[in-house]
LUMLUMTI-602402 format. One record per residue (C-alpha): residue in three letters; chain; z, y, x. Coordinates in pm, 1 decimal, decimal comma, padded with zeros to 6 digits. Layout:
+-----+-------+----------+----------+----------+
! res ! chain !        w !        v !        u !
+-----+-------+----------+----------+----------+
! ALA !     A !        Z !        Y !        X !
...
+-----+-------+----------+----------+----------+
# end
This chain:
+-----+-------+----------+----------+----------+
! res ! chain !        w !        v !        u !
+-----+-------+----------+----------+----------+
! MET !     A !  02155,6 ! -00211,1 !  02831,3 !
! THR !     A !  02159,4 ! -00592,8 !  02844,2 !
! SER !     A !  01848,8 ! -00810,6 !  02878,6 !
! LEU !     A !  01925,3 ! -00960,1 !  02536,2 !
! GLY !     A !  01933,9 ! -00612,7 !  02383,2 !
! VAL !     A !  01596,0 ! -00528,0 !  02539,0 !
! TYR !     A !  01454,9 ! -00862,0 !  02423,0 !
! LEU !     A !  01565,9 ! -00799,3 !  02063,6 !
! ARG !     A !  01407,7 ! -00453,2 !  02076,6 !
! GLY !     A !  01086,2 ! -00621,9 !  02190,0 !
! VAL !     A !  01108,1 ! -00857,9 !  01892,3 !
! LEU !     A !  01125,4 ! -00555,3 !  01661,3 !
! MET !     A !  00831,2 ! -00387,9 !  01838,2 !
! GLY !     A !  00619,9 ! -00703,1 !  01816,3 !
! ALA !     A !  00697,1 ! -00747,3 !  01447,5 !
! ALA !     A !  00592,1 ! -00386,8 !  01379,3 !
! ASP !     A !  00268,8 ! -00417,6 !  01579,3 !
! ILE !     A !  00145,1 ! -00719,3 !  01383,9 !
! VAL !     A !  00058,8 ! -00523,0 !  01069,3 !
! PRO !     A ! -00210,5 ! -00251,7 !  01090,7 !
! GLY !     A ! -00055,2 !  00083,0 !  01003,8 !
! VAL !     A !  00285,8 !  00010,0 !  01159,1 !
! SER !     A !  00352,8 !  00109,9 !  01519,4 !
! GLY !     A !  00564,0 ! -00065,2 !  01780,3 !
! GLY !     A !  00622,0 !  00279,1 !  01928,9 !
! THR !     A !  00822,3 !  00360,0 !  01616,0 !
! MET !     A !  01064,0 !  00075,9 !  01688,2 !
! ALA !     A !  01090,0 !  00181,0 !  02051,4 !
! PHE !     A !  01190,3 !  00527,3 !  01932,7 !
! ILE !     A !  01453,6 !  00433,2 !  01677,9 !
! THR !     A !  01614,0 !  00175,1 !  01910,0 !
! GLY !     A !  01651,8 !  00426,2 !  02192,5 !
! ILE !     A !  01421,5 !  00278,1 !  02459,1 !
! TYR !     A !  01115,4 !  00502,4 !  02427,9 !
! ASP !     A !  01190,8 !  00718,5 !  02731,9 !
! THR !     A !  01276,1 !  00412,5 !  02943,4 !
! LEU !     A !  00955,0 !  00240,2 !  02834,6 !
! LEU !     A !  00739,5 !  00540,1 !  02929,1 !
! ALA !     A !  00916,9 !  00578,0 !  03263,2 !
! SER !     A !  00867,3 !  00208,8 !  03346,3 !
! ILE !     A !  00496,3 !  00222,2 !  03263,2 !
! ARG !     A !  00459,1 !  00545,8 !  03459,7 !
! ALA !     A !  00615,9 !  00375,0 !  03762,1 !
! VAL !     A !  00300,9 !  00163,8 !  03802,1 !
! ASP !     A !  00166,2 !  00409,2 !  04058,7 !
! LEU !     A !  00054,0 !  00432,7 !  04421,9 !
! GLU !     A !  00406,2 !  00361,5 !  04547,0 !
! PHE !     A !  00408,1 !  00040,9 !  04343,3 !
! ALA !     A !  00069,1 ! -00055,1 !  04488,6 !
! ARG !     A !  00189,5 !  00014,4 !  04845,0 !
! ARG !     A !  00492,9 ! -00209,1 !  04799,1 !
! VAL !     A !  00279,0 ! -00488,4 !  04658,7 !
! LEU !     A !  00033,8 ! -00459,4 !  04948,7 !
! ARG !     A !  00327,8 ! -00473,9 !  05192,7 !
! LEU !     A !  00442,5 ! -00787,4 !  05004,8 !
! ASP !     A !  00765,5 ! -00609,3 !  04912,2 !
! ILE !     A !  00767,2 ! -00784,5 !  04575,8 !
! GLN !     A !  01137,0 ! -00726,7 !  04513,6 !
! GLY !     A !  01103,5 ! -00355,2 !  04584,0 !
! ALA !     A !  00794,8 ! -00330,4 !  04363,2 !
! TRP !     A !  00980,5 ! -00512,6 !  04085,6 !
! ARG !     A !  01272,7 ! -00271,1 !  04102,2 !
! HIS !     A !  01036,2 !  00028,2 !  04119,5 !
! ILE !     A !  00882,2 ! -00049,9 !  03779,6 !
! ASN !     A !  01210,2 ! -00169,6 !  03624,1 !
! GLY !     A !  01055,2 ! -00514,8 !  03602,7 !
! GLY !     A !  01351,6 ! -00681,5 !  03433,4 !
! PHE !     A !  01330,6 ! -00434,5 !  03146,9 !
! LEU !     A !  00953,3 ! -00478,4 !  03104,7 !
! LEU !     A !  00974,0 ! -00858,4 !  03126,2 !
! ALA !     A !  01247,1 ! -00884,6 !  02860,7 !
! LEU !     A !  01059,1 ! -00642,1 !  02635,9 !
! LEU !     A !  00726,9 ! -00827,7 !  02670,8 !
! LEU !     A !  00895,8 ! -01161,7 !  02602,6 !
! GLY !     A !  01043,6 ! -01016,4 !  02282,8 !
! ILE !     A !  00705,6 ! -00879,9 !  02173,1 !
! ALA !     A !  00537,1 ! -01214,2 !  02248,6 !
! THR !     A !  00804,9 ! -01400,6 !  02051,7 !
! SER !     A !  00736,4 ! -01189,7 !  01743,7 !
! VAL !     A !  00359,7 ! -01219,5 !  01772,1 !
! VAL !     A !  00375,6 ! -01598,6 !  01806,7 !
! SER !     A !  00643,5 ! -01664,5 !  01545,4 !
! LEU !     A !  00579,9 ! -01396,7 !  01282,3 !
! ALA !     A !  00203,6 ! -01335,4 !  01292,8 !
! ARG !     A !  00112,1 ! -01619,1 !  01055,8 !
! LEU !     A !  00400,2 ! -01543,6 !  00818,0 !
! LEU !     A !  00324,8 ! -01171,7 !  00792,4 !
! SER !     A ! -00049,1 ! -01238,5 !  00762,0 !
! TRP !     A !  00021,3 ! -01475,5 !  00472,4 !
! ILE !     A !  00249,5 ! -01222,9 !  00300,7 !
! LEU !     A ! -00009,4 ! -00948,8 !  00354,6 !
! GLU !     A ! -00273,5 ! -01166,8 !  00187,5 !
! THR !     A ! -00060,7 ! -01292,1 ! -00102,1 !
! HIS !     A !  00195,9 ! -01017,0 ! -00166,3 !
! PRO !     A !  00056,2 ! -00699,3 ! -00007,5 !
! VAL !     A !  00216,5 ! -00441,5 ! -00239,9 !
! PRO !     A !  00581,5 ! -00546,9 ! -00183,5 !
! LEU !     A !  00520,4 ! -00582,7 !  00191,2 !
! TRP !     A !  00378,6 ! -00230,6 !  00219,9 !
! ALA !     A !  00674,1 ! -00103,3 !  00015,4 !
! PHE !     A !  00911,1 ! -00258,7 !  00268,4 !
! PHE !     A !  00722,7 ! -00098,2 !  00557,4 !
! PHE !     A !  00721,5 !  00234,8 !  00373,9 !
! GLY !     A !  01100,4 !  00223,7 !  00370,4 !
! LEU !     A !  01105,0 !  00140,7 !  00740,5 !
! ILE !     A !  00875,1 !  00428,0 !  00838,5 !
! PHE !     A !  01037,3 !  00685,0 !  00609,5 !
! ALA !     A !  01383,5 !  00610,1 !  00743,9 !
! SER !     A !  01248,3 !  00614,1 !  01100,7 !
! ALA !     A !  01108,1 !  00963,0 !  01043,6 !
! LEU !     A !  01445,9 !  01080,4 !  00917,7 !
! VAL !     A !  01611,5 !  00936,8 !  01230,2 !
! LEU !     A !  01368,1 !  01125,6 !  01452,5 !
! LEU !     A !  01433,3 !  01449,7 !  01264,3 !
! LYS !     A !  01783,1 !  01450,2 !  01410,7 !
! GLU !     A !  01638,0 !  01449,9 !  01762,8 !
! VAL !     A !  01509,6 !  01805,6 !  01711,0 !
! GLU !     A !  01818,7 !  02020,0 !  01758,4 !
! ARG !     A !  01669,9 !  02362,3 !  01680,4 !
! TRP !     A !  01408,8 !  02401,8 !  01410,0 !
! ARG !     A !  01226,1 !  02716,6 !  01513,4 !
! PHE !     A !  00864,1 !  02822,4 !  01466,7 !
! VAL !     A !  00709,4 !  02599,7 !  01737,4 !
! PRO !     A !  00885,4 !  02273,9 !  01635,4 !
! ILE !     A !  00803,3 !  02337,9 !  01269,1 !
! LEU !     A !  00439,8 !  02402,4 !  01360,2 !
! CYS !     A !  00429,5 !  02082,9 !  01568,7 !
! LEU !     A !  00584,1 !  01885,8 !  01281,0 !
! LEU !     A !  00314,7 !  02009,5 !  01042,5 !
! LEU !     A !  00040,9 !  01949,6 !  01301,3 !
! GLY !     A !  00157,1 !  01593,0 !  01366,6 !
! SER !     A !  00172,5 !  01520,5 !  00994,6 !
! ALA !     A ! -00177,2 !  01661,3 !  00942,9 !
! ILE !     A ! -00325,2 !  01457,4 !  01231,0 !
! ALA !     A ! -00169,0 !  01130,2 !  01114,6 !
! LEU !     A ! -00268,9 !  01198,3 !  00755,0 !
! ALA !     A ! -00627,4 !  01271,9 !  00857,1 !
! ILE !     A ! -00639,5 !  00945,3 !  01054,3 !
! ALA !     A ! -00489,1 !  00753,1 !  00762,2 !
! LEU !     A ! -00742,9 !  00886,8 !  00511,1 !
! SER !     A ! -01048,0 !  00872,8 !  00740,8 !
! PRO !     A ! -01332,6 !  00632,8 !  00664,9 !
! VAL !     A ! -01451,6 !  00377,3 !  00918,0 !
! VAL !     A ! -01698,5 !  00520,8 !  01168,1 !
! HIS !     A ! -01991,0 !  00328,0 !  01313,0 !
! PHE !     A ! -01871,8 !  00299,6 !  01672,5 !
! LYS !     A ! -02143,2 !  00174,1 !  01906,2 !
! VAL !     A ! -02052,7 ! -00169,7 !  02040,9 !
! GLY !     A ! -02121,8 ! -00224,7 !  02411,1 !
! TYR !     A ! -01900,7 ! -00259,5 !  02713,6 !
! VAL !     A ! -01856,9 !  00117,0 !  02737,0 !
! GLY !     A ! -01764,6 !  00126,0 !  02369,0 !
! VAL !     A ! -01527,3 ! -00167,9 !  02412,7 !
! PHE !     A ! -01355,6 !  00010,0 !  02704,6 !
! VAL !     A ! -01316,1 !  00330,0 !  02501,1 !
! ALA !     A ! -01183,1 !  00135,1 !  02201,9 !
! GLY !     A ! -00918,7 ! -00032,2 !  02420,0 !
! PHE !     A ! -00827,7 !  00302,8 !  02577,9 !
! VAL !     A ! -00785,0 !  00483,2 !  02244,2 !
! ALA !     A ! -00612,4 !  00195,3 !  02063,0 !
! ILE !     A ! -00341,1 !  00152,5 !  02327,1 !
! CYS !     A ! -00273,6 !  00527,9 !  02324,4 !
! ALA !     A ! -00218,5 !  00505,7 !  01948,9 !
! THR !     A !  00003,7 !  00200,0 !  01988,0 !
! ILE !     A !  00263,7 !  00378,8 !  02200,4 !
! LEU !     A !  00271,4 !  00675,8 !  01962,2 !
! PRO !     A !  00525,3 !  00642,4 !  01680,2 !
! GLY !     A !  00354,4 !  00629,3 !  01342,3 !
! ILE !     A ! -00000,6 !  00550,8 !  01456,7 !
! SER !     A ! -00107,7 !  00187,1 !  01480,3 !
! GLY !     A ! -00353,6 !  00075,6 !  01747,1 !
! SER !     A ! -00495,8 ! -00192,3 !  01518,2 !
! PHE !     A ! -00549,2 !  00070,1 !  01247,1 !
! VAL !     A ! -00739,7 !  00287,6 !  01497,4 !
! LEU !     A ! -00961,1 ! -00014,2 !  01571,0 !
! VAL !     A ! -01029,3 ! -00036,7 !  01196,6 !
! LEU !     A ! -01127,8 !  00330,8 !  01189,6 !
! LEU !     A ! -01359,9 !  00277,0 !  01487,5 !
! GLY !     A ! -01523,6 ! -00018,6 !  01311,7 !
! MET !     A ! -01408,1 ! -00245,8 !  01595,4 !
! TYR !     A ! -01127,5 ! -00441,9 !  01427,4 !
! ALA !     A ! -01343,0 ! -00734,0 !  01309,6 !
! THR !     A ! -01530,2 ! -00738,7 !  01642,7 !
! VAL !     A ! -01207,6 ! -00759,1 !  01841,7 !
! LEU !     A ! -01069,9 ! -01034,0 !  01614,2 !
! THR !     A ! -01389,7 ! -01232,5 !  01660,8 !
! ALA !     A ! -01370,6 ! -01189,4 !  02038,9 !
! VAL !     A ! -01011,7 ! -01315,5 !  02040,3 !
! LYS !     A ! -01098,3 ! -01608,2 !  01813,7 !
! THR !     A ! -01398,3 ! -01715,6 !  02025,0 !
! PHE !     A ! -01224,5 ! -01623,8 !  02352,8 !
! ASP !     A ! -01505,6 ! -01394,7 !  02468,0 !
! VAL !     A ! -01373,9 ! -01346,6 !  02823,6 !
! PRO !     A ! -01601,1 ! -01056,9 !  02936,9 !
! PHE !     A ! -01532,1 ! -00864,7 !  02613,6 !
! LEU !     A ! -01156,9 ! -00921,3 !  02637,0 !
! LEU !     A ! -01144,4 ! -00825,5 !  03005,7 !
! VAL !     A ! -01320,0 ! -00494,3 !  02938,7 !
! LEU !     A ! -01094,4 ! -00430,3 !  02638,4 !
! ALA !     A ! -00785,9 ! -00507,3 !  02849,2 !
! LEU !     A ! -00909,8 ! -00281,5 !  03129,8 !
! GLY !     A ! -00951,3 !  00005,3 !  02883,5 !
! ALA !     A ! -00605,2 ! -00061,0 !  02741,7 !
! ILE !     A ! -00444,9 ! -00064,5 !  03088,4 !
! CYS !     A ! -00616,3 !  00261,2 !  03188,7 !
! GLY !     A ! -00517,1 !  00424,5 !  02858,6 !
! LEU !     A ! -00158,3 !  00306,3 !  02891,9 !
! LEU !     A ! -00119,5 !  00435,1 !  03248,7 !
! CYS !     A ! -00281,2 !  00772,6 !  03170,9 !
! PHE !     A ! -00128,7 !  00843,3 !  02832,2 !
! SER !     A !  00223,0 !  00732,0 !  02924,5 !
! ARG !     A !  00221,9 !  00992,6 !  03203,3 !
! LEU !     A !  00111,6 !  01263,7 !  02964,6 !
! LEU !     A !  00379,1 !  01174,5 !  02709,7 !
! HIS !     A !  00647,7 !  01153,1 !  02978,3 !
! TRP !     A !  00553,6 !  01499,2 !  03106,6 !
! LEU !     A !  00551,3 !  01645,7 !  02755,1 !
! LEU !     A !  00893,4 !  01499,7 !  02677,2 !
! LEU !     A !  01034,2 !  01644,9 !  02999,4 !
! ARG !     A !  00881,6 !  01992,2 !  02966,5 !
! PHE !     A !  00859,0 !  02040,3 !  02589,3 !
! HIS !     A !  01105,9 !  01790,7 !  02446,4 !
! GLN !     A !  01184,0 !  01963,9 !  02115,7 !
! ALA !     A !  00820,3 !  02041,1 !  02033,2 !
! THR !     A !  00705,1 !  01692,1 !  02135,9 !
! MET !     A !  00973,8 !  01523,5 !  01927,5 !
! ALA !     A !  00874,7 !  01737,1 !  01629,9 !
! LEU !     A !  00508,7 !  01640,2 !  01680,1 !
! LEU !     A !  00594,5 !  01269,5 !  01698,0 !
! THR !     A !  00814,4 !  01301,1 !  01390,3 !
! GLY !     A !  00517,6 !  01457,7 !  01213,1 !
! PHE !     A !  00308,4 !  01153,7 !  01309,5 !
! LEU !     A !  00561,4 !  00935,1 !  01130,4 !
! PHE !     A !  00563,9 !  01143,5 !  00812,4 !
! GLY !     A !  00183,7 !  01160,6 !  00808,0 !
! SER !     A !  00151,6 !  00785,8 !  00857,8 !
! LEU !     A !  00340,7 !  00722,0 !  00533,4 !
! ALA !     A ! -00000,2 !  00747,0 !  00364,3 !
! VAL !     A ! -00102,1 !  00430,3 !  00551,5 !
! VAL !     A !  00192,6 !  00222,7 !  00428,8 !
! TRP !     A !  00213,5 !  00366,8 !  00074,7 !
! PRO !     A !  00210,7 !  00049,1 ! -00141,5 !
! TRP !     A ! -00024,0 !  00171,5 ! -00412,6 !
! LYS !     A ! -00372,3 !  00268,3 ! -00294,8 !
! ARG !     A ! -00719,2 !  00303,4 ! -00438,6 !
! VAL !     A ! -00997,4 !  00154,6 ! -00225,6 !
! LEU !     A ! -01290,3 !  00391,1 ! -00171,0 !
! SER !     A ! -01498,3 !  00175,8 !  00064,5 !
! TRP !     A ! -01500,9 ! -00170,5 !  00218,4 !
! VAL !     A ! -01580,0 ! -00324,8 !  00557,9 !
! GLU !     A ! -01676,2 ! -00681,5 !  00652,1 !
! GLY !     A ! -01395,8 ! -00880,3 !  00817,4 !
! SER !     A ! -01414,8 ! -01129,2 !  01101,5 !
! GLN !     A ! -01497,5 ! -01418,0 !  00863,5 !
! GLY !     A ! -01741,9 ! -01226,6 !  00645,9 !
! GLN !     A ! -01484,0 ! -01127,7 !  00384,0 !
! LEU !     A ! -01462,5 ! -00772,1 !  00255,1 !
! LYS !     A ! -01161,9 ! -00562,8 !  00359,0 !
! PRO !     A ! -01066,6 ! -00206,2 !  00261,2 !
! SER !     A ! -01192,7 !  00050,2 !  00513,8 !
! GLN !     A ! -01090,4 !  00370,8 !  00334,5 !
! GLN !     A ! -00806,1 !  00404,6 !  00085,9 !
! VAL !     A ! -00619,4 !  00689,9 ! -00078,8 !
! PRO !     A ! -00262,4 !  00678,7 ! -00214,8 !
! VAL !     A ! -00226,0 !  00678,2 ! -00592,8 !
! LEU !     A !  00064,0 !  00657,5 ! -00838,7 !
! PRO !     A !  00176,2 !  00308,8 ! -00947,8 !
! PHE !     A !  00024,4 !  00333,1 ! -01298,0 !
! GLU !     A ! -00306,0 !  00455,9 ! -01147,3 !
! PHE !     A ! -00298,0 !  00162,6 ! -00903,3 !
! GLN !     A ! -00275,2 ! -00079,9 ! -01194,7 !
! MET !     A ! -00559,1 !  00099,5 ! -01372,5 !
! TYR !     A ! -00792,5 !  00087,7 ! -01070,6 !
! SER !     A ! -00702,9 ! -00256,6 ! -00934,5 !
! GLY !     A ! -00573,8 ! -00447,0 ! -01236,8 !
! ILE !     A ! -00274,9 ! -00557,7 ! -01026,9 !
! GLU !     A !  00085,4 ! -00522,0 ! -01144,0 !
! PRO !     A !  00250,7 ! -00243,3 ! -00935,8 !
! GLN !     A !  00587,5 ! -00430,8 ! -00924,9 !
! LEU !     A !  00767,5 ! -00096,7 ! -00922,2 !
! GLY !     A !  01123,4 ! -00231,7 ! -00938,5 !
! LEU !     A !  01072,2 ! -00481,7 ! -00656,5 !
! CYS !     A !  00892,3 ! -00225,4 ! -00441,1 !
! LEU !     A !  01165,9 !  00035,6 ! -00480,5 !
! ALA !     A !  01427,7 ! -00225,4 ! -00388,7 !
! LEU !     A !  01231,0 ! -00326,4 ! -00076,9 !
! MET !     A !  01192,3 !  00039,1 !  00024,4 !
! VAL !     A !  01570,0 !  00076,6 !  00011,5 !
! ILE !     A !  01619,6 ! -00246,8 !  00209,0 !
! GLY !     A !  01370,4 ! -00133,7 !  00474,3 !
! ALA !     A !  01541,1 !  00203,0 !  00509,7 !
! ALA !     A !  01882,9 !  00035,3 !  00530,7 !
! LEU !     A !  01760,0 ! -00195,4 !  00808,3 !
! VAL !     A !  01639,2 !  00102,3 !  01012,6 !
! TRP !     A !  01977,6 !  00269,0 !  00967,3 !
! LEU !     A !  02157,5 ! -00048,1 !  01080,0 !
! VAL !     A !  01928,5 ! -00090,4 !  01382,4 !
! HIS !     A !  01976,3 !  00274,8 !  01477,5 !
! VAL !     A !  02354,5 !  00252,9 !  01445,1 !
! ARG !     A !  02369,4 ! -00072,6 !  01645,1 !
! TRP !     A !  02104,5 ! -00010,7 !  01911,2 !
! GLY !     A !  02003,5 !  00351,7 !  01873,6 !
! ARG !     A !  02147,5 !  00455,7 !  02206,8 !
! ALA !     A !  02015,8 !  00294,2 !  02522,0 !
+-----+-------+----------+----------+----------+
# end
């Protein structure tokens, strides 16, 4: 795998992570680098620390597959810097077509992952249903009143990063469910260093712990784990369904109201509840385009 190929995969992951409800882990899966990513993160261990302490920087770099991680992080950063404003603007001005496009992406990604399960027996089917139920429950859950404090900030960072590396579950969406999304945005905007350091510490701890668990599950129970992750993708379709009815609202970082709990509805019901044109033809076309892009990415880069 070339550095350019890894970089482009990072661009796709970063673009997916920008919008709440879409996971960068999904892009890692469909582009064939998920196992490599988990292994590289898992390599940040005692052996890595020993090499750093011995000033064996080159050995430590090779141990964690540093070239891979650097290219991937540069790709993610490129997307965040270049696409964040554009996608935020589209999300504010044309949310329904954008969610339709992401629905096509996620649906096609789930179909790609289905092929990774070679034998559909009782346990994989059960895991598929369980994963779908968990993701659906998360998608339809209302915002909870999570206690803000440094312990709460640490836990939020820990949980959000775990969700980020799972296909189909967005870390930013988990922050919304915890009632921490606006708080984190405010901290980033005001550059609240203590808050951000604690959040980053929680994220690092969550990443190192959860990546090991996922790596072990994929090694020992690959078929069942893949079925579970595929279920996460199917369940998360409720998050990116274009037509939703808002049940409750939450205050954003600038005092504006944002949806905190939504349920999927049919296009004509969406127009009845919101008064907004469902743009059915455009949305269906964008779903097809999103699905086609996933197919093209999988065909071109699906094997590491």
